[in-house]
C-alpha positions in Angstrom: 32.7 -34.6 -5.6 31.9 -34.1 -1.9 29.0 -36.3 -0.7 28.0 -33.7 1.9 26.5 -31.6 -0.9 24.3 -34.4 -2.4 20.5 -34.1 -1.9 18.5 -37.2 -1.4 16.6 -38.2 -4.5 13.4 -39.0 -2.5 12.1 -36.8 0.3 10.1 -38.6 3.0 7.5 -35.8 3.4 6.8 -32.6 1.5 4.8 -30.1 3.4 3.6 -26.7 2.2 1.9 -23.8 3.8 0.4 -21.0 1.7 0.0 -18.6 4.7 3.1 -16.6 3.8 2.0 -16.2 0.2 -1.4 -15.1 1.4 -0.1 -12.7 4.0 2.7 -11.1 1.9 1.4 -11.3 -1.6 -2.4 -11.4 -1.1 -2.4 -14.7 -3.0 -5.6 -16.7 -3.1 -5.9 -20.2 -4.6 -8.0 -20.5 -7.8 -8.7 -24.2 -7.1 -10.4 -25.4 -3.9 -9.2 -28.5 -2.1 -12.4 -30.3 -3.1 -11.8 -29.4 -6.8 -8.2 -30.6 -6.5 -9.2 -33.9 -5.0 -11.8 -34.4 -7.8 -9.2 -33.6 -10.5 -6.7 -36.1 -9.0 -9.3 -38.9 -8.6 -10.7 -38.3 -12.1 -7.1 -38.4 -13.6 -6.4 -41.7 -11.7 -9.7 -43.2 -12.9 -9.0 -42.3 -16.5 -5.5 -43.9 -16.3 -7.1 -47.0 -14.8 -9.7 -47.2 -17.6 -7.1 -46.8 -20.2 -4.8 -49.4 -18.7 -7.8 -51.8 -18.4 -8.6 -51.3 -22.1 -5.0 -51.8 -23.2 -4.7 -54.9 -21.0 -8.0 -56.3 -22.3 -6.5 -56.1 -25.8 -3.5 -58.3 -24.8 -0.9 -55.6 -24.4 1.4 -54.9 -21.5 0.9 -51.8 -19.5 3.5 -49.6 -17.8 3.3 -49.2 -14.0 2.8 -45.5 -13.4 3.8 -45.5 -9.8 7.1 -47.3 -9.9 
């Protein structure tokens, strides 16, 4: 195997730009940025609530961001 063809497992920065999809395909997002942020925060909050409940019952929790 030639190491020149290996991709890194972690990318430092992922950047996207939907301008090309808008221009060429007429694509429009169904979810606004504010809605996306709300969904992400709600999800994180629910995970934290669940972990707190599990921990309060004496069980170990998994670390989601490791």
